[in-house]
LOBA-834102 format. One record per residue: x, y, z of N, C-alpha, C, O in turn; residue in one letter; chain. Coordinates in Angstrom, 1 decimal, decimal comma. Each point is the difference from the previous one (the first is absolute). Layout:
<atom n_east="X" n_north="Y" n_up="Z" ca_east="X" ca_north="Y" ca_up="Z" c_east="X" c_north="Y" c_up="Z" o_east="X" o_north="Y" o_up="Z" residuo="A" cadena="A"/>
...
This chain:
<atom n_east="-12,1" n_north="12,2" n_up="1,6" ca_east="1,5" ca_north="-0,5" ca_up="0,9" c_east="0,6" c_north="-1,3" c_up="-1,1" o_east="-0,6" o_north="-0,9" o_up="-0,6" residuo="M" cadena="A"/>
<atom n_east="1,8" n_north="1,1" n_up="0,6" ca_east="0,5" ca_north="-1,1" ca_up="-1,0" c_east="0,4" c_north="-1,2" c_up="0,8" o_east="0,5" o_north="0,2" o_up="1,2" residuo="T" cadena="A"/>
<atom n_east="-0,5" n_north="-1,6" n_up="-1,6" ca_east="0,1" ca_north="-1,2" ca_up="0,8" c_east="0,3" c_north="-0,9" c_up="-1,1" o_east="-0,6" o_north="-0,4" o_up="-0,9" residuo="S" cadena="A"/>
<atom n_east="2,0" n_north="0,1" n_up="1,6" ca_east="1,2" ca_north="-1,2" ca_up="-1,1" c_east="-0,3" c_north="-1,5" c_up="1,1" o_east="-0,1" o_north="-0,2" o_up="1,2" residuo="F" cadena="A"/>
<atom n_east="0,2" n_north="-0,6" n_up="-2,5" ca_east="0,4" ca_north="-1,5" ca_up="0,4" c_east="0,9" c_north="-0,4" c_up="-0,1" o_east="0,3" o_north="0,1" o_up="-1,2" residuo="E" cadena="A"/>
<atom n_east="0,7" n_north="-0,6" n_up="2,0" ca_east="1,5" ca_north="-0,3" ca_up="-0,2" c_east="-0,2" c_north="-1,6" c_up="-0,1" o_east="-0,4" o_north="-0,6" o_up="1,0" residuo="L" cadena="A"/>
<atom n_east="0,6" n_north="-0,1" n_up="-2,1" ca_east="-0,1" ca_north="-1,5" ca_up="0,0" c_east="1,7" c_north="-0,3" c_up="0,3" o_east="1,1" o_north="0,5" o_up="-0,5" residuo="F" cadena="A"/>
<atom n_east="-1,3" n_north="-1,2" n_up="1,1" ca_east="1,7" ca_north="-0,7" ca_up="0,8" c_east="0,0" c_north="-1,3" c_up="0,3" o_east="-1,0" o_north="-0,7" o_up="0,0" residuo="H" cadena="A"/>
<atom n_east="2,1" n_north="0,4" n_up="0,1" ca_east="0,5" ca_north="-1,4" ca_up="0,8" c_east="0,8" c_north="0,1" c_up="1,3" o_east="1,1" o_north="0,5" o_up="-0,1" residuo="V" cadena="A"/>
<atom n_east="-1,6" n_north="-1,0" n_up="1,1" ca_east="1,0" ca_north="-0,1" ca_up="1,2" c_east="1,3" c_north="-0,2" c_up="0,0" o_east="0,6" o_north="1,0" o_up="0,5" residuo="I" cadena="A"/>
<atom n_east="0,1" n_north="-2,0" n_up="-1,0" ca_east="0,8" ca_north="-0,1" ca_up="0,0" c_east="0,8" c_north="0,6" c_up="-1,0" o_east="1,0" o_north="-0,6" o_up="0,0" residuo="A" cadena="A"/>
<atom n_east="-1,1" n_north="1,6" n_up="-0,9" ca_east="0,6" ca_north="0,3" ca_up="-1,3" c_east="0,6" c_north="1,5" c_up="0,6" o_east="-0,8" o_north="0,8" o_up="0,7" residuo="D" cadena="A"/>
<atom n_east="2,1" n_north="-0,5" n_up="-0,9" ca_east="0,9" ca_north="0,9" ca_up="0,5" c_east="-0,5" c_north="1,3" c_up="-1,0" o_east="0,3" o_north="1,1" o_up="0,3" residuo="A" cadena="A"/>
<atom n_east="-1,0" n_north="-1,4" n_up="-1,5" ca_east="-0,7" ca_north="1,3" ca_up="-0,3" c_east="-1,0" c_north="0,9" c_up="0,5" o_east="-0,2" o_north="1,2" o_up="0,1" residuo="S" cadena="A"/>
<atom n_east="-0,3" n_north="-2,3" n_up="0,2" ca_east="-1,6" ca_north="0,1" ca_up="0,5" c_east="0,1" c_north="0,9" c_up="1,5" o_east="-0,5" o_north="1,0" o_up="0,5" residuo="S" cadena="A"/>
<atom n_east="1,7" n_north="-1,9" n_up="0,1" ca_east="0,0" ca_north="0,6" ca_up="1,4" c_east="0,9" c_north="1,7" c_up="0,5" o_east="0,1" o_north="0,6" o_up="1,0" residuo="A" cadena="A"/>
<atom n_east="0,5" n_north="-0,4" n_up="-2,6" ca_east="0,5" ca_north="1,0" ca_up="-0,1" c_east="-1,2" c_north="1,3" c_up="-0,1" o_east="0,3" o_north="1,2" o_up="0,2" residuo="R" cadena="A"/>
<atom n_east="-1,1" n_north="-1,4" n_up="-0,5" ca_east="-1,1" ca_north="0,4" ca_up="-0,9" c_east="-0,9" c_north="0,5" c_up="1,6" o_east="-0,4" o_north="1,1" o_up="0,4" residuo="V" cadena="A"/>
<atom n_east="0,2" n_north="-2,2" n_up="0,0" ca_east="-0,9" ca_north="-0,1" ca_up="1,8" c_east="0,9" c_north="1,0" c_up="0,8" o_east="-0,5" o_north="1,1" o_up="0,5" residuo="R" cadena="A"/>
<atom n_east="2,0" n_north="-1,6" n_up="-0,4" ca_east="0,8" ca_north="1,0" ca_up="0,7" c_east="-0,4" c_north="1,6" c_up="0,0" o_east="-0,2" o_north="0,8" o_up="1,0" residuo="R" cadena="A"/>
<atom n_east="0,2" n_north="-0,3" n_up="-3,0" ca_east="-0,1" ca_north="1,3" ca_up="0,1" c_east="-1,4" c_north="0,3" c_up="0,1" o_east="-0,3" o_north="1,2" o_up="-0,1" residuo="Y" cadena="A"/>
<atom n_east="-0,6" n_north="-2,0" n_up="0,3" ca_east="-1,3" ca_north="0,6" ca_up="0,9" c_east="-0,1" c_north="-0,1" c_up="1,1" o_east="-1,0" o_north="0,5" o_up="0,6" residuo="L" cadena="A"/>
<atom n_east="1,7" n_north="-1,1" n_up="0,0" ca_east="0,2" ca_north="0,4" ca_up="1,3" c_east="0,7" c_north="1,5" c_up="0,6" o_east="-0,4" o_north="1,0" o_up="0,6" residuo="V" cadena="A"/>
<atom n_east="1,9" n_north="-1,5" n_up="-1,3" ca_east="0,5" ca_north="1,5" ca_up="0,3" c_east="-0,3" c_north="1,4" c_up="-0,2" o_east="0,6" o_north="1,0" o_up="0,5" residuo="D" cadena="A"/>
<atom n_east="-2,0" n_north="-1,3" n_up="-1,7" ca_east="-0,4" ca_north="1,6" ca_up="-0,3" c_east="-1,7" c_north="-0,1" c_up="0,0" o_east="-0,9" o_north="0,6" o_up="-0,6" residuo="H" cadena="A"/>
<atom n_east="0,8" n_north="-1,6" n_up="1,8" ca_east="-1,4" ca_north="0,0" ca_up="0,5" c_east="-1,1" c_north="0,3" c_up="-1,1" o_east="-0,8" o_north="1,0" o_up="0,2" residuo="E" cadena="A"/>
<atom n_east="0,8" n_north="-1,6" n_up="-1,0" ca_east="-0,7" ca_north="-0,3" ca_up="-1,0" c_east="-0,8" c_north="-1,7" c_up="0,0" o_east="0,0" o_north="-0,7" o_up="-1,0" residuo="L" cadena="A"/>
<atom n_east="-0,5" n_north="0,3" n_up="2,1" ca_east="-0,3" ca_north="-0,9" ca_up="0,3" c_east="-1,3" c_north="-0,2" c_up="-0,1" o_east="-0,4" o_north="-1,1" o_up="-0,4" residuo="G" cadena="A"/>
<atom n_east="-0,6" n_north="2,3" n_up="0,8" ca_east="-1,3" ca_north="0,5" ca_up="0,0" c_east="-0,7" c_north="0,0" c_up="-1,6" o_east="-1,1" o_north="-0,4" o_up="-0,3" residuo="Q" cadena="A"/>
<atom n_east="2,3" n_north="1,0" n_up="-0,8" ca_east="-0,5" ca_north="0,0" ca_up="-1,2" c_east="0,3" c_north="-1,6" c_up="-0,7" o_east="-0,6" o_north="-0,1" o_up="-1,0" residuo="D" cadena="A"/>
<atom n_east="1,1" n_north="-0,6" n_up="1,3" ca_east="0,6" ca_north="-0,9" ca_up="-0,9" c_east="-0,7" c_north="-1,8" c_up="0,9" o_east="0,2" o_north="-0,4" o_up="1,1" residuo="V" cadena="A"/>
<atom n_east="-1,0" n_north="-0,2" n_up="-2,1" ca_east="-0,3" ca_north="-1,3" ca_up="0,8" c_east="0,7" c_north="-0,7" c_up="-0,7" o_east="0,2" o_north="0,0" o_up="-1,2" residuo="T" cadena="A"/>
<atom n_east="0,1" n_north="-0,9" n_up="2,3" ca_east="1,1" ca_north="-1,4" ca_up="-0,2" c_east="-0,6" c_north="-1,1" c_up="-0,5" o_east="-1,1" o_north="-0,3" o_up="0,5" residuo="L" cadena="A"/>
<atom n_east="1,4" n_north="-0,5" n_up="-1,6" ca_east="-0,4" ca_north="-1,0" ca_up="-0,6" c_east="0,9" c_north="-1,0" c_up="-0,4" o_east="0,6" o_north="-0,1" o_up="-1,1" residuo="R" cadena="A"/>
<atom n_east="-0,6" n_north="-0,8" n_up="2,3" ca_east="1,3" ca_north="-1,3" ca_up="-0,4" c_east="-1,2" c_north="-0,7" c_up="-1,0" o_east="-1,2" o_north="-0,3" o_up="0,2" residuo="N" cadena="A"/>
<atom n_east="2,2" n_north="0,0" n_up="-1,5" ca_east="-0,6" ca_north="-0,9" ca_up="-0,6" c_east="-0,3" c_north="-1,2" c_up="0,2" o_east="-0,8" o_north="-0,6" o_up="-0,8" residuo="I" cadena="A"/>
<atom n_east="1,4" n_north="0,0" n_up="1,7" ca_east="0,0" ca_north="-1,3" ca_up="0,8" c_east="-1,4" c_north="-0,5" c_up="0,0" o_east="-0,4" o_north="-1,2" o_up="-0,2" residuo="H" cadena="A"/>
<atom n_east="-0,6" n_north="2,7" n_up="0,4" ca_east="-1,3" ca_north="-0,8" ca_up="0,3" c_east="-0,8" c_north="0,5" c_up="-1,5" o_east="0,1" o_north="1,0" o_up="-0,6" residuo="Y" cadena="A"/>
<atom n_east="-1,0" n_north="-2,4" n_up="0,3" ca_east="-0,6" ca_north="0,2" ca_up="-1,2" c_east="-1,0" c_north="0,9" c_up="-0,4" o_east="-0,6" o_north="0,0" o_up="-1,1" residuo="P" cadena="A"/>
<atom n_east="0,3" n_north="1,2" n_up="2,4" ca_east="-1,3" ca_north="0,7" ca_up="-0,8" c_east="1,5" c_north="1,5" c_up="-0,4" o_east="-0,2" o_north="0,9" o_up="-0,8" residuo="E" cadena="A"/>
<atom n_east="1,4" n_north="-0,9" n_up="1,7" ca_east="0,9" ca_north="0,8" ca_up="-0,5" c_east="0,4" c_north="-0,3" c_up="-1,4" o_east="-0,4" o_north="0,7" o_up="-0,9" residuo="A" cadena="A"/>
<atom n_east="1,4" n_north="-1,8" n_up="0,8" ca_east="0,2" ca_north="-0,6" ca_up="-1,2" c_east="-0,8" c_north="0,4" c_up="-0,8" o_east="0,4" o_north="0,7" o_up="-0,9" residuo="N" cadena="A"/>
<atom n_east="-1,9" n_north="-1,1" n_up="0,9" ca_east="-0,9" ca_north="0,1" ca_up="-1,0" c_east="-0,2" c_north="2,0" c_up="-0,8" o_east="-0,1" o_north="0,5" o_up="-1,2" residuo="A" cadena="A"/>
<atom n_east="0,1" n_north="0,1" n_up="2,5" ca_east="0,2" ca_north="1,3" ca_up="-0,4" c_east="1,1" c_north="0,8" c_up="-0,9" o_east="-0,1" o_north="0,9" o_up="-0,9" residuo="A" cadena="A"/>
<atom n_east="1,3" n_north="-1,6" n_up="1,3" ca_east="1,4" ca_north="0,1" ca_up="-0,3" c_east="-0,1" c_north="-0,2" c_up="-1,2" o_east="0,3" o_north="0,9" o_up="-0,9" residuo="F" cadena="A"/>
<atom n_east="-0,9" n_north="-2,3" n_up="0,5" ca_east="0,2" ca_north="-0,5" ca_up="-1,6" c_east="-1,2" c_north="1,0" c_up="-0,8" o_east="0,5" o_north="0,4" o_up="-1,1" residuo="V" cadena="A"/>
<atom n_east="-1,4" n_north="-0,2" n_up="1,3" ca_east="-1,2" ca_north="0,9" ca_up="-0,5" c_east="0,6" c_north="1,4" c_up="-0,4" o_east="-0,5" o_north="0,7" o_up="-0,8" residuo="S" cadena="A"/>
<atom n_east="1,7" n_north="-0,3" n_up="1,6" ca_east="0,2" ca_north="1,0" ca_up="-0,2" c_east="1,6" c_north="0,0" c_up="-1,0" o_east="1,0" o_north="0,7" o_up="0,1" residuo="H" cadena="A"/>
<atom n_east="-1,3" n_north="-1,5" n_up="-0,7" ca_east="1,4" ca_north="-0,8" ca_up="-0,7" c_east="1,2" c_north="-0,5" c_up="0,5" o_east="0,9" o_north="-0,6" o_up="-0,6" residuo="G" cadena="A"/>
<atom n_east="-1,1" n_north="0,9" n_up="1,8" ca_east="1,6" ca_north="-0,8" ca_up="0,7" c_east="0,6" c_north="-1,2" c_up="-0,3" o_east="-0,8" o_north="-0,9" o_up="-0,4" residuo="G" cadena="A"/>
<atom n_east="2,0" n_north="0,7" n_up="0,3" ca_east="0,9" ca_north="-0,9" ca_up="-0,2" c_east="0,7" c_north="0,3" c_up="0,9" o_east="0,3" o_north="-1,1" o_up="0,5" residuo="Q" cadena="A"/>
<atom n_east="0,4" n_north="2,2" n_up="0,2" ca_east="1,3" ca_north="-0,3" ca_up="0,9" c_east="-0,2" c_north="1,3" c_up="1,3" o_east="-0,4" o_north="1,1" o_up="-0,1" residuo="Q" cadena="A"/>
<atom n_east="0,8" n_north="-1,8" n_up="1,2" ca_east="0,0" ca_north="0,9" ca_up="0,9" c_east="1,4" c_north="0,2" c_up="0,2" o_east="1,0" o_north="-0,6" o_up="-0,3" residuo="T" cadena="A"/>
<atom n_east="-1,1" n_north="2,3" n_up="1,4" ca_east="-1,2" ca_north="0,3" ca_up="0,4" c_east="-0,6" c_north="1,1" c_up="-0,9" o_east="0,7" o_north="0,5" o_up="-0,9" residuo="P" cadena="A"/>
<atom n_east="-2,0" n_north="-0,2" n_up="1,0" ca_east="-0,9" ca_north="0,8" ca_up="-1,4" c_east="-0,7" c_north="0,5" c_up="0,8" o_east="-0,4" o_north="-0,7" o_up="1,0" residuo="A" cadena="A"/>
<atom n_east="0,0" n_north="2,0" n_up="-1,3" ca_east="-0,6" ca_north="1,1" ca_up="0,4" c_east="-1,0" c_north="0,3" c_up="-0,8" o_east="0,3" o_north="0,4" o_up="-1,1" residuo="L" cadena="A"/>
<atom n_east="-1,6" n_north="-0,5" n_up="1,3" ca_east="-1,3" ca_north="0,4" ca_up="-0,4" c_east="-0,6" c_north="1,5" c_up="0,4" o_east="-0,6" o_north="0,3" o_up="1,0" residuo="W" cadena="A"/>
<atom n_east="1,0" n_north="0,4" n_up="-1,9" ca_east="-0,5" ca_north="1,4" ca_up="0,3" c_east="-1,6" c_north="0,6" c_up="-0,1" o_east="-0,3" o_north="1,2" o_up="0,3" residuo="D" cadena="A"/>
<atom n_east="-0,8" n_north="-2,2" n_up="-1,0" ca_east="-1,2" ca_north="0,3" ca_up="-0,2" c_east="-0,1" c_north="0,0" c_up="-1,6" o_east="-1,0" o_north="-0,2" o_up="-0,7" residuo="G" cadena="A"/>
<atom n_east="2,2" n_north="0,4" n_up="0,2" ca_east="0,1" ca_north="0,4" ca_up="-1,5" c_east="1,2" c_north="-0,9" c_up="-1,1" o_east="0,2" o_north="-0,2" o_up="-1,2" residuo="E" cadena="A"/>
<atom n_east="0,5" n_north="-0,2" n_up="2,5" ca_east="1,3" ca_north="-0,6" ca_up="-0,6" c_east="0,3" c_north="-1,0" c_up="0,6" o_east="-0,8" o_north="-0,4" o_up="0,8" residuo="R" cadena="A"/>
<atom n_east="2,1" n_north="-0,3" n_up="-1,2" ca_east="0,4" ca_north="-1,1" ca_up="1,0" c_east="1,6" c_north="0,3" c_up="-0,6" o_east="0,3" o_north="-0,1" o_up="-1,1" residuo="L" cadena="A"/>
<atom n_east="0,8" n_north="0,6" n_up="2,9" ca_east="1,3" ca_north="0,3" ca_up="-0,5" c_east="1,0" c_north="-1,3" c_up="0,6" o_east="0,1" o_north="-0,2" o_up="1,2" residuo="H" cadena="A"/>
<atom n_east="0,1" n_north="-0,2" n_up="-1,7" ca_east="1,5" ca_north="-1,0" ca_up="-0,1" c_east="1,0" c_north="0,3" c_up="0,4" o_east="0,6" o_north="1,0" o_up="-0,4" residuo="V" cadena="A"/>
<atom n_east="-0,3" n_north="-1,9" n_up="1,3" ca_east="1,4" ca_north="0,4" ca_up="0,9" c_east="0,0" c_north="1,1" c_up="1,4" o_east="-0,8" o_north="0,9" o_up="0,2" residuo="G" cadena="A"/>
<atom n_east="1,8" n_north="-1,2" n_up="0,6" ca_east="0,6" ca_north="0,7" ca_up="0,9" c_east="-0,1" c_north="1,7" c_up="-0,1" o_east="-0,6" o_north="0,9" o_up="0,5" residuo="A" cadena="A"/>
<atom n_east="1,5" n_north="-1,0" n_up="-1,6" ca_east="0,2" ca_north="1,5" ca_up="-0,5" c_east="-1,1" c_north="0,7" c_up="-0,7" o_east="-0,2" o_north="1,2" o_up="0,2" residuo="D" cadena="A"/>
<atom n_east="-0,4" n_north="-1,9" n_up="-0,7" ca_east="-1,1" ca_north="0,5" ca_up="-1,0" c_east="-1,1" c_north="0,4" c_up="0,9" o_east="-0,6" o_north="1,1" o_up="-0,3" residuo="A" cadena="A"/>
<atom n_east="0,3" n_north="-2,0" n_up="1,7" ca_east="-1,2" ca_north="0,2" ca_up="0,9" c_east="0,7" c_north="1,5" c_up="0,8" o_east="-0,6" o_north="1,1" o_up="0,3" residuo="I" cadena="A"/>
<atom n_east="1,6" n_north="-1,4" n_up="0,0" ca_east="0,7" ca_north="1,4" ca_up="0,9" c_east="-0,3" c_north="1,0" c_up="-0,5" o_east="-0,7" o_north="0,8" o_up="0,6" residuo="I" cadena="A"/>
<atom n_east="1,2" n_north="-0,7" n_up="-2,1" ca_east="-0,4" ca_north="1,4" ca_up="-0,7" c_east="-1,0" c_north="0,6" c_up="-0,4" o_east="0,0" o_north="1,1" o_up="-0,5" residuo="A" cadena="A"/>
<atom n_east="-1,3" n_north="-2,2" n_up="0,9" ca_east="-1,3" ca_north="0,3" ca_up="-0,3" c_east="-0,5" c_north="0,6" c_up="1,5" o_east="-0,9" o_north="0,8" o_up="0,0" residuo="R" cadena="A"/>
<atom n_east="1,4" n_north="-1,3" n_up="1,3" ca_east="-0,1" ca_north="0,1" ca_up="1,2" c_east="0,7" c_north="1,4" c_up="0,0" o_east="-0,9" o_north="0,8" o_up="0,3" residuo="L" cadena="A"/>
<atom n_east="1,6" n_north="-0,4" n_up="-0,4" ca_east="0,9" ca_north="1,3" ca_up="0,0" c_east="-1,0" c_north="1,2" c_up="-0,6" o_east="-0,5" o_north="1,0" o_up="0,6" residuo="V" cadena="A"/>
<atom n_east="0,5" n_north="-1,2" n_up="-2,2" ca_east="-1,6" ca_north="0,8" ca_up="-0,3" c_east="-0,7" c_north="0,2" c_up="0,4" o_east="-0,5" o_north="1,0" o_up="-0,2" residuo="A" cadena="A"/>
<atom n_east="-0,1" n_north="-2,1" n_up="1,2" ca_east="-1,1" ca_north="0,0" ca_up="0,5" c_east="0,0" c_north="1,2" c_up="1,1" o_east="-0,6" o_north="1,1" o_up="0,0" residuo="F" cadena="A"/>
<atom n_east="1,7" n_north="-1,7" n_up="0,9" ca_east="0,5" ca_north="1,0" ca_up="1,4" c_east="0,1" c_north="1,5" c_up="-0,2" o_east="-0,2" o_north="0,9" o_up="0,8" residuo="S" cadena="A"/>
<atom n_east="0,6" n_north="-0,7" n_up="-2,3" ca_east="0,6" ca_north="1,2" ca_up="-0,7" c_east="-1,1" c_north="1,0" c_up="-0,4" o_east="0,2" o_north="1,2" o_up="0,0" residuo="D" cadena="A"/>
<atom n_east="-1,3" n_north="-1,9" n_up="-0,4" ca_east="-1,1" ca_north="0,7" ca_up="0,0" c_east="-1,5" c_north="0,3" c_up="1,0" o_east="-0,9" o_north="0,7" o_up="0,0" residuo="V" cadena="A"/>
<atom n_east="1,5" n_north="-1,8" n_up="0,8" ca_east="-0,7" ca_north="0,3" ca_up="1,4" c_east="-0,8" c_north="-1,3" c_up="0,1" o_east="-0,1" o_north="-0,8" o_up="-0,9" residuo="G" cadena="A"/>
<atom n_east="-0,6" n_north="0,5" n_up="2,1" ca_east="-1,0" ca_north="-1,5" ca_up="0,2" c_east="-1,1" c_north="0,5" c_up="-0,6" o_east="-0,7" o_north="-1,0" o_up="-0,3" residuo="R" cadena="A"/>
<atom n_east="0,2" n_north="1,9" n_up="0,0" ca_east="-1,2" ca_north="0,2" ca_up="-0,8" c_east="-0,7" c_north="-0,1" c_up="-1,1" o_east="-1,2" o_north="-0,1" o_up="-0,2" residuo="N" cadena="A"/>
<atom n_east="2,8" n_north="0,1" n_up="-0,9" ca_east="-0,2" ca_north="-0,1" ca_up="-0,9" c_east="0,4" c_north="-1,2" c_up="-1,1" o_east="-0,3" o_north="0,1" o_up="-1,2" residuo="G" cadena="A"/>
């Protein structure tokens, strides 16, 4: 099972767009939300090379920006939630 981490900021419009996509497409169980306001989440974000939110860690690569994140999630959904 693939598990993603979404690094986000609550007040950021791009982050909100991705969170809305997760809700609208019922992907909440596949993505852990990591608010970088919290030190542990921010440390994980930085360890993956994060500099800008929103960013999605897929276990191999950090996808940055709402468009890139949504494209990655669409690809995930197209393959199925087991791959």
